[in-house]
C-alpha angles and dihedrals in degrees: 000000000000115000117248115236128218117228093260095049095116092049092053089051091048089051088057095247119169103244125209138175108259124168090341092308132111098238137176109250095180140346099194119355129329090234096052092045092050092049091051093057094045096048107025129355139302138181123226123192102219095161088134089079116103127245119199122181119209119190145164137072090298099043092107092048090058092045091048091053099047101037132068098217122075105255091180088078091062120105123201109284095030130110130200136196113234144149137228108235118211124220095258101055100273135102127263089194146318118245151161121250118206124194104218097171138337092287104022130079133179116211115197113205138182116274093235090055102044096111093034094052094043090052091046098049089041090054088058097044099110090139101073094244113164112245126197127181106211096163092123091047096063136064114199123209121185113204102191137175141072090287098047097100095049092045095052100040093089091063097058144036091223113109096243095187090053091055104104123219111282095013127110144189129209105221145120116304128176089351092305123119126227099021117161104229105195129182093217135105148153101240110071089230099098128242142112141299115211121204103201131177106265093236088059096047096102094049092049093045092054094044090048092053093045092049093048096045097098088049092055096253117180134179111257132206134220090260092072090037086063097048093044092053093045090054087055093046091240116162120247113206110239091028113047099012132029146135090306101045122083123219088237092056089044091059088246094126086117089069093043110086121187093191086097140028119261136157110309092351093139092060093042091050087054091052093051091049098044100033129237134259095235140029138194112247139174122231143187121221111237096186122048114277139100115242115221135197110279095025111136119246114221136195119235088269093057099252116141107250102165148327139268112245098179131013141164147149104273109234089204101045097033093225140080123290133173153164126236149144120264137172109281095247090061096046097091116112114261093028110141115235135161132230121216101230102182103306096337127094104222122197119243139158133221111247133194112251135288097052097213 
């Protein structure tokens, strides 16, 4: 199957980015080195092209009713200009996807979903739309640029009249940015280093990309690939769909109880409530490697006697810490911070320790 291309595909290739197939798209994994790109975001500012993400708009008098039914968080708490992290529970205890929900107006919401799940999510939500809510898939109409890092707000302020420092975490404004109208300027991100996500009409992507790089030049801005996006989110202990959460992991097991609100009924809420009350057999934890070794997805997690007690779902060498870190599911009695565990790296049993999130 031919790879889909984001609007800025040619620019990434001109910049010499290493391109890879990701979620059916041709995407830049790195431009220079992963270490350099990771450091740039932690210490200064970087810009990611994440235009492969999906955007659905749900509107009408019953838009909220549909969202409340399919999502785990309580979207009735949102005010216009606010966003919320949530997930779509399935009927069997797992997760269809995790997503962001934006309240655009009293009867209009934007749902931002993972690229690999656009079709799956669309069909899932549509199958539960007994409310007559109007659904529009505008995934191809938007480019999404994430300008992330401690200097992001300062660097981007010259491109808009919106007071970026005054934009609270998980709030947004729709305004002019880089000379383009109707840009959704959102104080969200997937790096733990602060910054913005910019939802830009696809036709304006190139103009905004160039102006973002120009405006950020004095702050040391660099384009950043998906490789560093992954190491940044792992250091923060943020879940990646398909690794740490999927159709078989419950939000309670994944420590997403904080986005699972039982003040309302939603798909499978009864069973998930039971899980929350009675406890679960396994939990998602973060861990640091003590011995040398890099944990990888699929590696077994062992107790100190060498018994298999779980599996690694994400792992890497932490650029900030200089040693291996990871996420994985373990038996609940081993999920407390500072519990010693081992990771089976090839034929070796490597010492590690459970840590409270975030991992840095």
